[in-house]
N, C-alpha and C positions, 0 to 999 in steps of 0.2 A: 585159768585163774584170772586173766585180764578181762574176761567177758562175764564173770560171775556165773559160770555154768556148773554150779555146785551139784545139781541133780546128776549130770553126766559124770562128774568127777567122783561122786559118792559111789556110783555103780562100778566105776573102774577100780576104786579102792576095794570095794567088797569082793569083786571078782579077781582082783590082782593082775588084771591085764586089760588092754584096750581091745575092743572088737571093731570090725569095719563099720558097724552101725554107729558106735560111739564116735569114731573119727569123722564119719559123714555128717552127723548132727553138729559136731564141733566146727567143722569146716563151713557148714551152712550158716551157723550162728556168726562165725567170724566174717563171713561174706556180708551178712546183714549189718553187723556191728562195727566193722572196720572198713572193709572194701570188698566189692564183688570180685576183685582180682584174686583174693584169697581163695574163694570157692572155685573160681575158674582154674587157678593153679593146682588146687587139690584134685580137681577132676582130671586134669591133664596128667598129673603125677600118678594118680591111681590107675588110669588107663594104661600108662606106660609100664607101671609095675605088673599089671595083670597080663597085658598083651605083649609086652616086650620081654619080661622076665619069665613069667610062668608059662605062657603059651608060645613064646619065641616066634611071634608072627610079624613083628615090626622090623623094618630095615633101618639103616642109619639115617636116612632122610626123615622117616617117621619119627624117630627119636629127636633129631635136631629141631624139627618143627615144634616140638613141645617145650623145649628148653626155655625160650623167652618167657613163657607163661609161668613156668615154675620159678624162674629167677625173680620175676616180678612179685610173686606171692611171697617168696622168702624176704625180699627187701621190705615189703609192706609190714610183714611180721616183725622184722628186726626193728623197724622204726617204731612200731607200736610198743614193743617190749623194751625199747631203749638200748638194744644191743648194737654194738659197733663191730664192723668187720675188722679183724686184726690182720694187718699185712706186714 
């Protein structure tokens, strides 16, 4: 919504769910429109999901190496959407 991606959101609404292609296009657009850190974080998170969860090929060090990128992505998105972390 913050990036005016109505074409993607309309497809998601019609389909009733997100696809990997929708998420990829949204992450790329957020990388261009907000910060490249968002696309990099998405890439690391998706890799972690596939190779860490589905395929179980990553060890703890592989996971830990991706965490800073994912955290940076989340912080950039929180700032953009005005969310504050509740502690």
